[in-house]
N, CA and C of each residue as an Amber inpcrd file, in Angstrom:
protein
   249
 137.0010000 145.7610000  39.9160000 136.6270000 145.3010000  41.2370000
 137.0760000 143.8510000  41.4530000 136.8770000 143.0280000  40.4260000
 137.2710000 141.6250000  40.5260000 138.7810000 141.4970000  40.7080000
 139.5370000 142.3370000  40.0210000 140.9950000 142.3190000  40.1540000
 141.4100000 142.7470000  41.5600000 140.7150000 143.7290000  42.1210000
 140.9960000 144.1850000  43.4890000 140.7820000 143.0520000  44.4900000
 139.6920000 142.3280000  44.3350000 139.4010000 141.2060000  45.2280000
 140.4320000 140.1040000  45.0510000 140.7680000 139.8110000  43.8140000
 141.7600000 138.7810000  43.5370000 143.1240000 139.1520000  44.1100000
 143.5530000 140.3860000  43.9250000 144.8340000 140.8330000  44.4790000
 144.8320000 140.7910000  46.0060000 143.7230000 141.1670000  46.6080000
 143.6100000 141.1090000  48.0670000 143.7010000 139.6790000  48.5770000
 143.0100000 138.7730000  47.9000000 143.0410000 137.3590000  48.2850000
 144.4590000 136.8120000  48.2080000 145.1150000 137.0250000  47.0820000
 146.4630000 136.4910000  46.9000000 147.4710000 137.1760000  47.8190000
 147.2360000 138.4370000  48.1340000 148.1310000 139.1500000  49.0410000
 148.1230000 138.5880000  50.4480000 147.0080000 137.9850000  50.8420000
 146.9030000 137.3920000  52.1770000 147.1900000 135.8910000  52.1290000
 146.6320000 135.1950000  51.1590000 146.6580000 133.7390000  51.1590000
 147.8750000 133.1140000  50.4730000 148.5660000 133.8460000  49.6410000
 149.7200000 133.2870000  48.9430000 150.9840000 133.5410000  49.7500000
 151.6150000 132.4630000  50.1820000 152.8160000 132.6180000  51.0040000
 154.0010000 133.1470000  50.2070000 153.8760000 133.2170000  48.8930000
 154.9520000 133.8140000  48.1050000 154.7650000 135.3230000  47.9470000
 153.5990000 135.8410000  48.3380000 153.3290000 137.2760000  48.2180000
 153.1640000 137.9830000  49.5620000 152.6680000 137.2960000  50.5700000
 152.4390000 137.9490000  51.8590000 153.7520000 138.0640000  52.6450000
 153.7540000 138.7600000  53.7700000 154.9980000 138.9570000  54.5290000
 155.6570000 137.6670000  55.0240000 154.9320000 136.5610000  55.0340000
 155.5340000 135.2940000  55.4610000 156.5460000 134.7780000  54.4470000
 156.6000000 135.3760000  53.2700000 157.5520000 134.9410000  52.2440000
 159.0000000 135.0850000  52.7050000 159.2290000 135.8950000  53.7340000
 160.5840000 136.1010000  54.2490000 161.0690000 134.9380000  55.1070000
 160.1560000 134.0510000  55.5060000 160.5480000 132.8610000  56.2670000
 161.0660000 131.8380000  55.2640000 162.3190000 131.3930000  55.4210000
 162.9030000 130.5140000  54.4050000 162.2740000 129.1230000  54.3310000
 161.8020000 128.5840000  55.4520000 161.2520000 127.2330000  55.4660000
 159.7660000 127.2580000  55.1120000 159.4220000 126.6150000  53.9990000
 158.0320000 126.6090000  53.5350000 157.0950000 125.9130000  54.5250000
 157.5950000 124.9020000  55.2320000 156.7700000 124.2080000  56.2210000
 156.3820000 125.1380000  57.3710000 157.3000000 125.9800000  57.7910000
 157.0090000 126.9290000  58.8660000 155.9790000 127.9480000  58.3870000
 156.1250000 128.4210000  57.1380000 155.1360000 129.3500000  56.5690000
 153.7450000 128.7190000  56.5620000 153.6770000 127.4600000  56.1510000
 152.3950000 126.7690000  56.0940000 151.8030000 126.6140000  57.4980000
 152.6280000 126.2580000  58.4570000 152.1590000 126.1130000  59.8340000
 151.5890000 127.4250000  60.3610000 152.2750000 128.5190000  60.1010000
 151.7970000 129.8230000  60.5730000 150.4720000 130.1780000  59.9150000
 150.3350000 129.8980000  58.6220000 149.0550000 130.1470000  57.9580000
 147.9400000 129.2860000  58.5440000 148.2480000 128.0490000  58.9030000
 147.2440000 127.1840000  59.5250000 146.8200000 127.7290000  60.8900000
 147.7850000 128.1740000  61.6740000 147.4720000 128.7410000  62.9890000
 146.6140000 129.9980000  62.8360000 146.9550000 130.8350000  61.8580000
 146.1520000 132.0310000  61.6100000 144.7340000 131.6670000  61.1740000
 144.5910000 130.6160000  60.3780000 143.2480000 130.2190000  59.9490000
 142.4130000 129.7410000  61.1330000 143.0290000 128.9850000  62.0430000
 142.3050000 128.5580000  63.2550000 141.9080000 129.7680000  64.0910000
 142.8060000 130.7400000  64.1870000 142.5040000 131.9390000  64.9630000
 141.3030000 132.6740000  64.3750000 141.2740000 132.8460000  63.0410000
 140.1830000 133.5530000  62.4060000 138.8640000 132.7690000  62.4950000
 138.9260000 131.4650000  62.3710000 137.7090000 130.6540000  62.5420000
 137.1570000 130.8240000  63.9480000 138.0490000 130.8000000  64.9200000
 137.6310000 130.9900000  66.3180000 137.0460000 132.3780000  66.5190000
 137.7200000 133.3850000  66.0010000 137.2540000 134.7630000  66.1800000
 135.8750000 134.9790000  65.5670000 135.6710000 134.5150000  64.3330000
 134.3710000 134.6980000  63.6860000 133.2800000 133.9000000  64.3890000
 133.5730000 132.6890000  64.7920000 132.5590000 131.8780000  65.4620000
 132.1590000 132.4910000  66.7980000 133.1340000 132.9500000  67.5470000
 132.8170000 133.5700000  68.8370000 132.1310000 134.9200000  68.6540000
 132.5170000 135.6570000  67.6260000 131.9060000 136.9500000  67.3680000
 130.4190000 136.8050000  67.0450000 130.0990000 135.8190000  66.2500000
 128.7050000 135.6180000  65.8880000 127.9390000 134.8210000  66.9420000
 128.6310000 134.3860000  67.9920000 127.9770000 133.7320000  69.1140000
 127.4670000 132.3400000  68.8370000 127.9970000 131.6950000  67.8550000
 127.5130000 130.3760000  67.5120000 128.5290000 129.3240000  67.9380000
 128.3030000 128.7400000  69.1010000 129.2020000 127.6950000  69.5820000
 129.0910000 126.4490000  68.7280000 127.8990000 126.1900000  68.2010000
 127.7270000 125.0500000  67.3100000 128.5670000 125.2340000  66.0500000
 128.5050000 126.4380000  65.4750000 129.2980000 126.7260000  64.2810000
 130.7890000 126.6130000  64.5880000 131.1810000 127.0560000  65.7640000
 132.5830000 126.9670000  66.1650000 133.0290000 125.5060000  66.2120000
 132.2480000 124.6510000  66.8490000 132.5780000 123.2290000  66.9210000
 132.5890000 122.5720000  65.5560000 131.6230000 122.9290000  64.7320000
 131.5560000 122.3910000  63.3780000 132.7580000 122.8520000  62.5480000
 133.1440000 124.1030000  62.7030000 134.2990000 124.6330000  61.9810000
 135.5760000 123.9070000  62.3870000 135.7580000 123.6980000  63.6820000
 136.9490000 122.9840000  64.1550000 136.9590000 121.5530000  63.6040000
 135.8230000 120.8900000  63.6720000 135.7520000 119.5060000  63.2030000
 136.0370000 119.4090000  61.7080000 135.4550000 120.2880000  60.9100000
 135.6720000 120.2150000  59.4700000 137.1050000 120.5900000  59.0960000
 137.6770000 121.5670000  59.7760000 139.0790000 121.9100000  59.5040000
 140.0010000 120.7570000  59.9060000 139.7000000 120.1280000  61.0200000
 140.5240000 119.0050000  61.4650000 140.4720000 117.8650000  60.4550000
 139.2880000 117.5630000  59.9550000 139.1450000 116.5010000  58.9660000
 139.8910000 116.8610000  57.6850000 139.7740000 118.1020000  57.2370000
 140.4830000 118.5390000  56.0370000 141.9950000 118.4640000  56.2380000
 142.4850000 118.9440000  57.3710000 143.9280000 118.8940000  57.6420000
 144.4210000 117.4560000  57.7640000 143.6160000 116.5860000  58.3620000
 143.9830000 115.1840000  58.4710000 144.0960000 114.5460000  57.0840000
 143.1550000 114.8650000  56.2060000 143.2030000 114.3310000  54.8370000
 144.4460000 114.8230000  54.1030000 144.7750000 116.0920000  54.2600000
 145.9900000 116.6420000  53.6370000 147.2190000 115.9620000  54.2090000
 147.2600000 115.8010000  55.5230000 148.3950000 115.1700000  56.1940000
 148.6020000 113.7410000  55.6990000 147.5250000 112.9730000  55.5980000
 147.6180000 111.5910000  55.1300000 148.0840000 111.5530000  53.6740000
 147.6060000 112.4750000  52.8550000 148.0220000 112.5320000  51.4580000
 149.5110000 112.8390000  51.3350000 149.9920000 113.8080000  52.0920000
 151.4140000 114.1620000  52.0470000 152.2750000 112.9920000  52.5080000
 151.8750000 112.3360000  53.5860000 152.6280000 111.1770000  54.0730000
 152.6510000 110.0680000  53.0150000 151.5070000 109.8200000  52.3930000
 151.4380000 108.7880000  51.3580000 152.3600000 109.1270000  50.1940000
 152.3240000 110.3590000  49.7290000 153.2020000 110.7690000  48.6320000
 154.6680000 110.6310000  49.0080000 155.0230000 111.0330000  50.2250000
 156.4180000 110.9190000  50.6710000 156.8550000 109.4640000  50.7710000
 155.9920000 108.5970000  51.2830000 156.3230000 107.1820000  51.3780000
 156.5340000 106.5690000  49.9990000 155.6820000 106.8970000  49.0680000
 155.8070000 106.3630000  47.7080000 157.0960000 106.8820000  47.0710000
 157.3820000 108.1600000  47.2720000 158.5870000 108.7390000  46.6810000
 159.8550000 108.0990000  47.2290000 159.8980000 107.8390000  48.5420000
 161.0970000 107.2260000  49.1290000 161.1660000 105.7290000  48.8510000
 160.0310000 105.0570000  48.7350000 160.0160000 103.6120000  48.5070000
 160.3820000 103.2630000  47.0790000 159.8900000 104.0230000  46.1160000
 160.0760000 103.6720000  44.7080000 161.0340000 104.5980000  43.9830000
 162.0490000 105.0770000  44.6710000 163.0520000 105.9460000  44.0530000
 163.9510000 105.1960000  43.1390000
């Protein structure tokens, strides 16, 4: 059962295993996965009727994405500056 759950998770969430693997640009694959995650957060929040949860979900995802974005920019700046 655990293997079934693990395979299901990786089949959806891993861009090297799901159908998005056919897109050559990894950045585009990541963007599409982000858009899908926003769609699912919206769908679940609206389905359960919790507008507060919906707003909280958007805010927390935005903060997480902002932190990732700042980290990637910092790494790229360091890599280009100290090459």
